[in-house]
Backbone atoms as SQL, in Angstrom:
CREATE TABLE atoms (id INTEGER PRIMARY KEY, chain TEXT, resi INTEGER, resn TEXT, atom TEXT, x REAL, y REAL, z REAL);
INSERT INTO atoms VALUES
  (1, 'A', 1, 'MET', 'N', 168.618, 159.910, 27.545),
  (2, 'A', 1, 'MET', 'CA', 168.905, 159.132, 28.249),
  (3, 'A', 1, 'MET', 'C', 169.207, 160.071, 29.353),
  (4, 'A', 2, 'ARG', 'N', 168.687, 159.575, 30.430),
  (5, 'A', 2, 'ARG', 'CA', 168.309, 160.311, 31.321),
  (6, 'A', 2, 'ARG', 'C', 169.882, 160.420, 32.305),
  (7, 'A', 3, 'GLY', 'N', 169.895, 161.354, 33.296),
  (8, 'A', 3, 'GLY', 'CA', 171.128, 161.891, 33.546),
  (9, 'A', 3, 'GLY', 'C', 171.883, 161.096, 34.625),
  (10, 'A', 4, 'ASN', 'N', 173.375, 160.843, 33.945),
  (11, 'A', 4, 'ASN', 'CA', 174.145, 159.416, 34.800),
  (12, 'A', 4, 'ASN', 'C', 173.970, 159.761, 36.774),
  (13, 'A', 5, 'TRP', 'N', 174.491, 160.940, 37.158),
  (14, 'A', 5, 'TRP', 'CA', 174.444, 161.755, 38.272),
  (15, 'A', 5, 'TRP', 'C', 172.955, 161.235, 38.977),
  (16, 'A', 6, 'GLY', 'N', 172.347, 162.029, 38.337),
  (17, 'A', 6, 'GLY', 'CA', 170.823, 161.128, 39.054),
  (18, 'A', 6, 'GLY', 'C', 171.123, 160.246, 39.527),
  (19, 'A', 7, 'MET', 'N', 170.971, 159.243, 38.024),
  (20, 'A', 7, 'MET', 'CA', 171.225, 157.820, 38.753),
  (21, 'A', 7, 'MET', 'C', 171.263, 157.111, 39.806),
  (22, 'A', 8, 'LYS', 'N', 172.975, 157.897, 39.620),
  (23, 'A', 8, 'LYS', 'CA', 174.372, 157.703, 40.953),
  (24, 'A', 8, 'LYS', 'C', 174.015, 158.100, 42.919),
  (25, 'A', 9, 'ASN', 'N', 173.019, 158.977, 42.182),
  (26, 'A', 9, 'ASN', 'CA', 172.625, 159.732, 43.318),
  (27, 'A', 9, 'ASN', 'C', 171.442, 158.988, 44.265),
  (28, 'A', 10, 'GLU', 'N', 170.437, 159.137, 43.237),
  (29, 'A', 10, 'GLU', 'CA', 169.182, 158.320, 43.262),
  (30, 'A', 10, 'GLU', 'C', 169.866, 156.663, 43.901),
  (31, 'A', 11, 'ALA', 'N', 170.644, 155.753, 43.065),
  (32, 'A', 11, 'ALA', 'CA', 171.293, 154.789, 43.467),
  (33, 'A', 11, 'ALA', 'C', 171.721, 154.720, 44.594),
  (34, 'A', 12, 'ALA', 'N', 172.246, 155.479, 45.686),
  (35, 'A', 12, 'ALA', 'CA', 173.045, 155.364, 46.508),
  (36, 'A', 12, 'ALA', 'C', 171.678, 155.592, 47.516),
  (37, 'A', 13, 'ARG', 'N', 170.913, 156.162, 47.220),
  (38, 'A', 13, 'ARG', 'CA', 170.033, 156.583, 48.481),
  (39, 'A', 13, 'ARG', 'C', 169.017, 155.486, 48.333),
  (40, 'A', 14, 'LEU', 'N', 168.955, 154.615, 47.683),
  (41, 'A', 14, 'LEU', 'CA', 168.088, 153.255, 46.895),
  (42, 'A', 14, 'LEU', 'C', 169.301, 152.164, 48.475),
  (43, 'A', 15, 'LYS', 'N', 170.636, 152.076, 48.186),
  (44, 'A', 15, 'LYS', 'CA', 171.262, 151.894, 48.612),
  (45, 'A', 15, 'LYS', 'C', 171.646, 151.931, 50.402),
  (46, 'A', 16, 'ALA', 'N', 170.883, 152.946, 50.656),
  (47, 'A', 16, 'ALA', 'CA', 170.586, 153.491, 51.683),
  (48, 'A', 16, 'ALA', 'C', 169.412, 152.829, 52.830),
  (49, 'A', 17, 'ILE', 'N', 168.495, 152.758, 51.894),
  (50, 'A', 17, 'ILE', 'CA', 166.820, 151.903, 52.250),
  (51, 'A', 17, 'ILE', 'C', 167.253, 150.102, 52.192),
  (52, 'A', 18, 'ALA', 'N', 168.544, 149.919, 51.866),
  (53, 'A', 18, 'ALA', 'CA', 168.294, 148.762, 51.471),
  (54, 'A', 18, 'ALA', 'C', 168.742, 147.991, 52.472),
  (55, 'A', 19, 'ASP', 'N', 167.987, 147.918, 53.870),
  (56, 'A', 19, 'ASP', 'CA', 168.312, 147.018, 54.623),
  (57, 'A', 19, 'ASP', 'C', 167.546, 146.893, 55.796),
  (58, 'A', 20, 'VAL', 'N', 167.430, 145.850, 56.222),
  (59, 'A', 20, 'VAL', 'CA', 165.967, 145.502, 57.397),
  (60, 'A', 20, 'VAL', 'C', 165.908, 146.518, 58.125),
  (61, 'A', 21, 'ASN', 'N', 167.469, 147.019, 58.605),
  (62, 'A', 21, 'ASN', 'CA', 167.183, 147.887, 60.557),
  (63, 'A', 21, 'ASN', 'C', 166.658, 149.271, 60.275),
  (64, 'A', 22, 'ARG', 'N', 167.318, 149.190, 58.373),
  (65, 'A', 22, 'ARG', 'CA', 167.144, 151.115, 58.184),
  (66, 'A', 22, 'ARG', 'C', 165.359, 150.887, 57.613),
  (67, 'A', 23, 'LEU', 'N', 164.869, 149.921, 56.905),
  (68, 'A', 23, 'LEU', 'CA', 163.420, 150.334, 56.463),
  (69, 'A', 23, 'LEU', 'C', 162.443, 150.061, 58.022),
  (70, 'A', 24, 'GLN', 'N', 163.058, 149.315, 58.519),
  (71, 'A', 24, 'GLN', 'CA', 162.179, 149.266, 60.324),
  (72, 'A', 24, 'GLN', 'C', 162.216, 151.221, 60.851),
  (73, 'A', 25, 'ILE', 'N', 163.777, 151.161, 60.813),
  (74, 'A', 25, 'ILE', 'CA', 163.601, 152.737, 61.749),
  (75, 'A', 25, 'ILE', 'C', 162.870, 153.647, 60.155),
  (76, 'A', 26, 'ILE', 'N', 162.498, 153.818, 59.261),
  (77, 'A', 26, 'ILE', 'CA', 161.450, 154.694, 58.037),
  (78, 'A', 26, 'ILE', 'C', 160.256, 154.464, 58.857),
  (79, 'A', 27, 'GLU', 'N', 160.423, 153.435, 59.008),
  (80, 'A', 27, 'GLU', 'CA', 158.987, 152.700, 59.022),
  (81, 'A', 27, 'GLU', 'C', 158.513, 153.247, 60.401),
  (82, 'A', 28, 'MET', 'N', 158.998, 153.474, 61.847),
  (83, 'A', 28, 'MET', 'CA', 159.091, 154.441, 63.271),
  (84, 'A', 28, 'MET', 'C', 159.056, 155.543, 62.981),
  (85, 'A', 29, 'LEU', 'N', 159.648, 156.490, 61.985),
  (86, 'A', 29, 'LEU', 'CA', 159.820, 157.177, 61.702),
  (87, 'A', 29, 'LEU', 'C', 158.397, 157.893, 61.179),
  (88, 'A', 30, 'SER', 'N', 158.172, 157.175, 60.539),
  (89, 'A', 30, 'SER', 'CA', 156.442, 157.388, 59.754),
  (90, 'A', 30, 'SER', 'C', 155.457, 158.154, 60.453),
  (91, 'A', 31, 'CYS', 'N', 155.495, 157.847, 61.657),
  (92, 'A', 31, 'CYS', 'CA', 154.649, 158.120, 62.839),
  (93, 'A', 31, 'CYS', 'C', 155.264, 159.037, 63.222),
  (94, 'A', 32, 'GLY', 'N', 155.580, 160.000, 63.100),
  (95, 'A', 32, 'GLY', 'CA', 156.738, 161.561, 63.867),
  (96, 'A', 32, 'GLY', 'C', 158.104, 161.220, 64.248),
  (97, 'A', 33, 'GLU', 'N', 158.525, 162.192, 64.162),
  (98, 'A', 33, 'GLU', 'CA', 159.574, 162.167, 65.128),
  (99, 'A', 33, 'GLU', 'C', 159.790, 161.474, 66.353),
  (100, 'A', 34, 'MET', 'N', 161.084, 161.063, 66.639),
  (101, 'A', 34, 'MET', 'CA', 161.766, 159.905, 67.226),
  (102, 'A', 34, 'MET', 'C', 163.112, 160.535, 68.037),
  (103, 'A', 35, 'CYS', 'N', 162.806, 160.532, 69.500),
  (104, 'A', 35, 'CYS', 'CA', 164.212, 159.971, 70.293),
  (105, 'A', 35, 'CYS', 'C', 164.527, 159.099, 69.499),
  (106, 'A', 36, 'ALA', 'N', 165.842, 159.127, 69.819),
  (107, 'A', 36, 'ALA', 'CA', 166.985, 157.974, 69.682),
  (108, 'A', 36, 'ALA', 'C', 167.054, 157.039, 70.281),
  (109, 'A', 37, 'CYS', 'N', 166.741, 157.047, 71.680),
  (110, 'A', 37, 'CYS', 'CA', 166.837, 156.147, 72.853),
  (111, 'A', 37, 'CYS', 'C', 165.376, 155.087, 72.549),
  (112, 'A', 38, 'ASP', 'N', 163.920, 156.271, 71.719),
  (113, 'A', 38, 'ASP', 'CA', 162.893, 155.280, 71.685),
  (114, 'A', 38, 'ASP', 'C', 163.428, 153.990, 70.416),
  (115, 'A', 39, 'ILE', 'N', 163.829, 154.648, 70.109),
  (116, 'A', 39, 'ILE', 'CA', 164.249, 154.019, 68.268),
  (117, 'A', 39, 'ILE', 'C', 165.218, 152.450, 69.268),
  (118, 'A', 40, 'ILE', 'N', 166.132, 152.972, 69.755),
  (119, 'A', 40, 'ILE', 'CA', 166.869, 151.782, 70.234),
  (120, 'A', 40, 'ILE', 'C', 166.044, 150.711, 70.878),
  (121, 'A', 41, 'LYS', 'N', 165.102, 151.228, 72.110),
  (122, 'A', 41, 'LYS', 'CA', 164.264, 150.895, 72.426),
  (123, 'A', 41, 'LYS', 'C', 163.175, 149.914, 71.771),
  (124, 'A', 42, 'GLY', 'N', 162.766, 150.353, 70.381),
  (125, 'A', 42, 'GLY', 'CA', 161.858, 149.791, 69.858),
  (126, 'A', 42, 'GLY', 'C', 162.815, 148.530, 68.662),
  (127, 'A', 43, 'LEU', 'N', 164.234, 148.517, 68.751),
  (128, 'A', 43, 'LEU', 'CA', 164.302, 147.879, 67.486),
  (129, 'A', 43, 'LEU', 'C', 165.551, 146.855, 68.630),
  (130, 'A', 44, 'LYS', 'N', 165.559, 146.731, 69.964),
  (131, 'A', 44, 'LYS', 'CA', 166.717, 145.978, 70.675),
  (132, 'A', 44, 'LYS', 'C', 167.651, 145.941, 70.145),
  (133, 'A', 45, 'LEU', 'N', 168.124, 147.436, 69.226),
  (134, 'A', 45, 'LEU', 'CA', 170.010, 147.981, 68.849),
  (135, 'A', 45, 'LEU', 'C', 170.355, 148.407, 69.779),
  (136, 'A', 46, 'THR', 'N', 172.167, 148.070, 69.941),
  (137, 'A', 46, 'THR', 'CA', 172.624, 149.158, 70.551),
  (138, 'A', 46, 'THR', 'C', 173.059, 150.587, 70.590),
  (139, 'A', 47, 'GLN', 'N', 173.421, 151.268, 70.689),
  (140, 'A', 47, 'GLN', 'CA', 173.296, 153.071, 70.683),
  (141, 'A', 47, 'GLN', 'C', 174.311, 152.753, 69.512),
  (142, 'A', 48, 'PRO', 'N', 174.967, 152.268, 69.892),
  (143, 'A', 48, 'PRO', 'CA', 176.645, 152.431, 68.479),
  (144, 'A', 48, 'PRO', 'C', 176.066, 151.776, 67.086),
  (145, 'A', 49, 'THR', 'N', 175.454, 150.934, 66.877),
  (146, 'A', 49, 'THR', 'CA', 174.398, 150.450, 66.093),
  (147, 'A', 49, 'THR', 'C', 173.133, 151.420, 65.182),
  (148, 'A', 50, 'ILE', 'N', 172.654, 151.955, 65.937),
  (149, 'A', 50, 'ILE', 'CA', 171.247, 152.761, 65.309),
  (150, 'A', 50, 'ILE', 'C', 172.311, 154.011, 65.152),
  (151, 'A', 51, 'SER', 'N', 172.787, 154.191, 65.530),
  (152, 'A', 51, 'SER', 'CA', 174.045, 155.844, 65.839),
  (153, 'A', 51, 'SER', 'C', 174.426, 155.508, 64.229),
  (154, 'A', 52, 'HIS', 'N', 175.252, 154.775, 63.994),
  (155, 'A', 52, 'HIS', 'CA', 175.886, 153.648, 62.526),
  (156, 'A', 52, 'HIS', 'C', 174.429, 154.343, 61.127),
  (157, 'A', 53, 'HIS', 'N', 173.476, 153.305, 61.592),
  (158, 'A', 53, 'HIS', 'CA', 171.898, 153.792, 60.658),
  (159, 'A', 53, 'HIS', 'C', 171.776, 154.678, 60.667),
  (160, 'A', 54, 'MET', 'N', 171.530, 155.662, 61.354),
  (161, 'A', 54, 'MET', 'CA', 171.453, 157.221, 61.365),
  (162, 'A', 54, 'MET', 'C', 172.080, 157.752, 60.565),
  (163, 'A', 55, 'LYS', 'N', 173.103, 157.660, 60.331),
  (164, 'A', 55, 'LYS', 'CA', 174.319, 158.465, 60.180),
  (165, 'A', 55, 'LYS', 'C', 174.510, 158.241, 58.055),
  (166, 'A', 56, 'ILE', 'N', 174.799, 156.876, 57.952),
  (167, 'A', 56, 'ILE', 'CA', 173.397, 156.810, 56.892),
  (168, 'A', 56, 'ILE', 'C', 172.587, 156.853, 56.259),
  (169, 'A', 57, 'LEU', 'N', 171.342, 157.038, 56.918),
  (170, 'A', 57, 'LEU', 'CA', 170.207, 157.713, 56.230),
  (171, 'A', 57, 'LEU', 'C', 169.912, 159.399, 56.767),
  (172, 'A', 58, 'GLN', 'N', 171.074, 159.849, 57.333),
  (173, 'A', 58, 'GLN', 'CA', 171.389, 161.003, 56.863),
  (174, 'A', 58, 'GLN', 'C', 172.249, 161.642, 55.947),
  (175, 'A', 59, 'THR', 'N', 173.278, 160.933, 55.883),
  (176, 'A', 59, 'THR', 'CA', 173.974, 161.048, 54.492),
  (177, 'A', 59, 'THR', 'C', 173.392, 160.934, 53.552),
  (178, 'A', 60, 'ALA', 'N', 172.273, 160.194, 53.382),
  (179, 'A', 60, 'ALA', 'CA', 171.263, 159.517, 51.663),
  (180, 'A', 60, 'ALA', 'C', 170.307, 160.622, 51.802),
  (181, 'A', 61, 'GLY', 'N', 170.335, 162.093, 52.904),
  (182, 'A', 61, 'GLY', 'CA', 169.453, 163.370, 53.269),
  (183, 'A', 61, 'GLY', 'C', 168.093, 162.783, 53.275),
  (184, 'A', 62, 'LEU', 'N', 167.670, 161.703, 53.674),
  (185, 'A', 62, 'LEU', 'CA', 166.160, 160.857, 54.293),
  (186, 'A', 62, 'LEU', 'C', 166.502, 161.531, 55.384),
  (187, 'A', 63, 'VAL', 'N', 166.387, 161.113, 56.596),
  (188, 'A', 63, 'VAL', 'CA', 166.410, 161.978, 57.898),
  (189, 'A', 63, 'VAL', 'C', 166.808, 162.915, 57.959),
  (190, 'A', 64, 'ASN', 'N', 166.196, 163.271, 59.233),
  (191, 'A', 64, 'ASN', 'CA', 166.727, 164.962, 59.759),
  (192, 'A', 64, 'ASN', 'C', 167.227, 164.548, 61.285),
  (193, 'A', 65, 'SER', 'N', 167.932, 165.093, 61.798),
  (194, 'A', 65, 'SER', 'CA', 168.297, 165.218, 63.400),
  (195, 'A', 65, 'SER', 'C', 168.073, 166.475, 63.672),
  (196, 'A', 66, 'GLU', 'N', 167.981, 166.388, 65.102),
  (197, 'A', 66, 'GLU', 'CA', 167.719, 167.660, 66.039),
  (198, 'A', 66, 'GLU', 'C', 168.397, 167.584, 67.173),
  (199, 'A', 67, 'LYS', 'N', 169.404, 167.483, 68.104),
  (200, 'A', 67, 'LYS', 'CA', 170.220, 167.717, 69.115),
  (201, 'A', 67, 'LYS', 'C', 169.226, 167.857, 70.113),
  (202, 'A', 68, 'ARG', 'N', 168.896, 167.682, 71.594),
  (203, 'A', 68, 'ARG', 'CA', 167.912, 168.253, 72.288),
  (204, 'A', 68, 'ARG', 'C', 168.560, 167.198, 73.493),
  (205, 'A', 69, 'GLY', 'N', 169.522, 168.565, 74.547),
  (206, 'A', 69, 'GLY', 'CA', 170.237, 167.885, 75.392),
  (207, 'A', 69, 'GLY', 'C', 171.361, 166.911, 75.363),
  (208, 'A', 70, 'LYS', 'N', 171.166, 165.757, 75.936),
  (209, 'A', 70, 'LYS', 'CA', 172.018, 164.679, 75.341),
  (210, 'A', 70, 'LYS', 'C', 171.029, 163.494, 74.085),
  (211, 'A', 71, 'TRP', 'N', 169.851, 164.101, 73.881),
  (212, 'A', 71, 'TRP', 'CA', 169.197, 162.928, 72.950),
  (213, 'A', 71, 'TRP', 'C', 169.664, 163.359, 71.651),
  (214, 'A', 72, 'ILE', 'N', 169.428, 163.067, 70.693),
  (215, 'A', 72, 'ILE', 'CA', 168.875, 163.345, 69.130),
  (216, 'A', 72, 'ILE', 'C', 167.832, 162.345, 68.771),
  (217, 'A', 73, 'PHE', 'N', 167.073, 163.569, 68.106),
  (218, 'A', 73, 'PHE', 'CA', 166.013, 163.628, 67.424),
  (219, 'A', 73, 'PHE', 'C', 165.061, 163.397, 66.280),
  (220, 'A', 74, 'TYR', 'N', 164.957, 162.160, 65.602),
  (221, 'A', 74, 'TYR', 'CA', 165.268, 162.093, 64.057),
  (222, 'A', 74, 'TYR', 'C', 163.421, 162.383, 63.740),
  (223, 'A', 75, 'SER', 'N', 163.586, 162.660, 62.397),
  (224, 'A', 75, 'SER', 'CA', 162.600, 162.834, 61.777),
  (225, 'A', 75, 'SER', 'C', 162.674, 162.868, 60.128),
  (226, 'A', 76, 'ILE', 'N', 161.389, 162.029, 59.495),
  (227, 'A', 76, 'ILE', 'CA', 161.867, 161.521, 58.179),
  (228, 'A', 76, 'ILE', 'C', 161.637, 163.176, 57.179),
  (229, 'A', 77, 'ASP', 'N', 162.858, 163.445, 56.247),
  (230, 'A', 77, 'ASP', 'CA', 162.737, 164.343, 55.565),
  (231, 'A', 77, 'ASP', 'C', 161.780, 163.968, 54.407),
  (232, 'A', 78, 'GLN', 'N', 160.225, 163.876, 54.678),
  (233, 'A', 78, 'GLN', 'CA', 159.280, 164.228, 53.255),
  (234, 'A', 78, 'GLN', 'C', 159.729, 164.438, 52.264),
  (235, 'A', 79, 'THR', 'N', 160.279, 165.404, 51.384),
  (236, 'A', 79, 'THR', 'CA', 160.692, 166.343, 50.760),
  (237, 'A', 79, 'THR', 'C', 161.268, 165.192, 49.677),
  (238, 'A', 80, 'GLU', 'N', 162.420, 164.751, 50.656),
  (239, 'A', 80, 'GLU', 'CA', 163.315, 163.666, 49.994),
  (240, 'A', 80, 'GLU', 'C', 162.641, 162.455, 49.496),
  (241, 'A', 81, 'PHE', 'N', 162.298, 161.669, 50.311),
  (242, 'A', 81, 'PHE', 'CA', 161.498, 160.714, 50.139),
  (243, 'A', 81, 'PHE', 'C', 160.463, 160.627, 49.154),
  (244, 'A', 82, 'ASN', 'N', 159.964, 161.872, 49.060),
  (245, 'A', 82, 'ASN', 'CA', 158.675, 162.162, 47.839),
  (246, 'A', 82, 'ASN', 'C', 159.658, 161.845, 46.002),
  (247, 'A', 83, 'GLN', 'N', 160.689, 162.734, 46.467),
  (248, 'A', 83, 'GLN', 'CA', 161.397, 162.949, 45.288),
  (249, 'A', 83, 'GLN', 'C', 162.020, 161.672, 45.016),
  (250, 'A', 84, 'LEU', 'N', 162.550, 160.306, 45.527),
  (251, 'A', 84, 'LEU', 'CA', 162.939, 158.776, 45.819),
  (252, 'A', 84, 'LEU', 'C', 161.683, 158.212, 44.929),
  (253, 'A', 85, 'SER', 'N', 160.460, 158.600, 45.796),
  (254, 'A', 85, 'SER', 'CA', 159.539, 158.277, 45.111),
  (255, 'A', 85, 'SER', 'C', 159.242, 158.060, 43.268),
  (256, 'A', 86, 'ASN', 'N', 159.578, 159.425, 43.349),
  (257, 'A', 86, 'ASN', 'CA', 159.132, 160.115, 42.048),
  (258, 'A', 86, 'ASN', 'C', 159.482, 159.535, 41.323),
  (259, 'A', 87, 'PHE', 'N', 161.528, 159.361, 41.492),
  (260, 'A', 87, 'PHE', 'CA', 162.519, 158.619, 40.920),
  (261, 'A', 87, 'PHE', 'C', 161.607, 157.048, 40.432),
  (262, 'A', 88, 'ILE', 'N', 161.493, 156.378, 40.969),
  (263, 'A', 88, 'ILE', 'CA', 161.674, 155.520, 40.996),
  (264, 'A', 88, 'ILE', 'C', 159.989, 155.340, 39.781),
  (265, 'A', 89, 'ASN', 'N', 158.943, 156.021, 40.000),
  (266, 'A', 89, 'ASN', 'CA', 158.268, 156.078, 39.051),
  (267, 'A', 89, 'ASN', 'C', 158.658, 156.650, 37.674),
  (268, 'A', 90, 'THR', 'N', 159.815, 157.515, 37.756),
  (269, 'A', 90, 'THR', 'CA', 159.919, 158.034, 36.360),
  (270, 'A', 90, 'THR', 'C', 161.035, 156.820, 35.534),
  (271, 'A', 91, 'VAL', 'N', 161.637, 156.136, 36.020),
  (272, 'A', 91, 'VAL', 'CA', 162.909, 155.343, 35.709),
  (273, 'A', 91, 'VAL', 'C', 161.928, 154.193, 35.363),
  (274, 'A', 92, 'SER', 'N', 160.724, 153.492, 36.067),
  (275, 'A', 92, 'SER', 'CA', 159.887, 152.512, 36.192),
  (276, 'A', 92, 'SER', 'C', 159.335, 152.683, 34.763),
  (277, 'A', 93, 'THR', 'N', 159.304, 153.654, 34.369),
  (278, 'A', 93, 'THR', 'CA', 158.141, 153.711, 33.215),
  (279, 'A', 93, 'THR', 'C', 158.990, 154.842, 31.910),
  (280, 'A', 94, 'GLU', 'N', 158.278, 154.485, 30.878),
  (281, 'A', 94, 'GLU', 'CA', 159.181, 154.778, 29.751),
  (282, 'A', 94, 'GLU', 'C', 158.790, 156.343, 29.146),
  (283, 'A', 95, 'SER', 'N', 159.488, 156.521, 28.399),
  (284, 'A', 95, 'SER', 'CA', 159.895, 157.967, 28.709),
  (285, 'A', 95, 'SER', 'C', 161.148, 158.016, 27.074),
  (286, 'A', 96, 'GLU', 'N', 160.504, 159.697, 26.371),
  (287, 'A', 96, 'GLU', 'CA', 161.596, 159.947, 24.952),
  (288, 'A', 96, 'GLU', 'C', 163.016, 159.713, 25.145),
  (289, 'A', 97, 'ASP', 'N', 163.367, 160.500, 27.086),
  (290, 'A', 97, 'ASP', 'CA', 165.183, 160.162, 27.123),
  (291, 'A', 97, 'ASP', 'C', 165.184, 159.116, 27.675),
  (292, 'A', 98, 'CYS', 'N', 164.800, 157.660, 27.639),
  (293, 'A', 98, 'CYS', 'CA', 164.848, 156.187, 28.119),
  (294, 'A', 98, 'CYS', 'C', 166.267, 155.939, 27.313),
  (295, 'A', 99, 'ILE', 'N', 167.362, 155.163, 28.115),
  (296, 'A', 99, 'ILE', 'CA', 168.304, 154.680, 27.415),
  (297, 'A', 99, 'ILE', 'C', 168.027, 153.375, 26.267),
  (298, 'A', 100, 'CYS', 'N', 166.861, 152.557, 26.310),
  (299, 'A', 100, 'CYS', 'CA', 166.055, 151.994, 25.738),
  (300, 'A', 100, 'CYS', 'C', 165.764, 152.412, 24.222),
  (301, 'A', 101, 'LYS', 'N', 165.782, 153.942, 24.206),
  (302, 'A', 101, 'LYS', 'CA', 165.637, 154.584, 22.427),
  (303, 'A', 101, 'LYS', 'C', 167.031, 154.559, 22.092),
  (304, 'A', 102, 'THR', 'N', 168.218, 154.561, 22.680),
  (305, 'A', 102, 'THR', 'CA', 169.223, 154.829, 22.073),
  (306, 'A', 102, 'THR', 'C', 169.592, 153.443, 21.714),
  (307, 'A', 103, 'ILE', 'N', 169.231, 152.433, 22.020),
  (308, 'A', 103, 'ILE', 'CA', 169.506, 151.107, 21.789),
  (309, 'A', 103, 'ILE', 'C', 169.145, 150.437, 20.110),
  (310, 'A', 104, 'GLU', 'N', 170.336, 150.686, 18.799),
  (311, 'A', 104, 'GLU', 'CA', 169.165, 149.622, 18.143),
  (312, 'A', 104, 'GLU', 'C', 168.569, 148.235, 18.202),
  (313, 'A', 105, 'LYS', 'N', 167.563, 148.156, 17.855),
  (314, 'A', 105, 'LYS', 'CA', 166.952, 146.586, 18.109),
  (315, 'A', 105, 'LYS', 'C', 167.839, 145.629, 17.017),
  (316, 'A', 106, 'SER', 'N', 168.078, 144.350, 17.496),
  (317, 'A', 106, 'SER', 'CA', 168.498, 143.329, 17.127),
  (318, 'A', 106, 'SER', 'C', 167.029, 142.398, 16.449),
  (319, 'A', 107, 'ALA', 'N', 167.740, 141.209, 15.878),
  (320, 'A', 107, 'ALA', 'CA', 166.786, 139.952, 15.203),
  (321, 'A', 107, 'ALA', 'C', 166.590, 139.637, 16.298),
  (322, 'A', 108, 'CYS', 'N', 166.930, 139.577, 17.695),
  (323, 'A', 108, 'CYS', 'CA', 166.519, 138.453, 18.776),
  (324, 'A', 108, 'CYS', 'C', 165.123, 139.279, 18.679),
  (325, 'A', 109, 'ASN', 'N', 164.660, 140.089, 18.551),
  (326, 'A', 109, 'ASN', 'CA', 163.059, 140.791, 19.073),
  (327, 'A', 109, 'ASN', 'C', 161.985, 140.884, 17.372),
  (328, 'A', 110, 'GLU', 'N', 162.891, 140.198, 16.841),
  (329, 'A', 110, 'GLU', 'CA', 161.505, 139.182, 15.551),
  (330, 'A', 110, 'GLU', 'C', 161.116, 138.508, 15.894);
């Protein structure tokens, strides 16, 4: 069976991207590093709203930030996104350690 801690960790990261605004932010950052001011303009959201979404993405480890003067510049952590993608591929593919291997099949499968 796949590790429960790993499942909880990945579920938290999936929850972080399960929001339209955060998906749009990720798409914007796919073009490269961006200043918070450009994200605000691009999404037509307020600074506090962008800060809220960025904090969620950063806490999930999916976005990096760097303060330069009064602005914060954000970028995607590609390594973390690759790991998340690998997790999705792994969990959706049958394997020897799959939880289904521990379940005795019932009569409904006959």
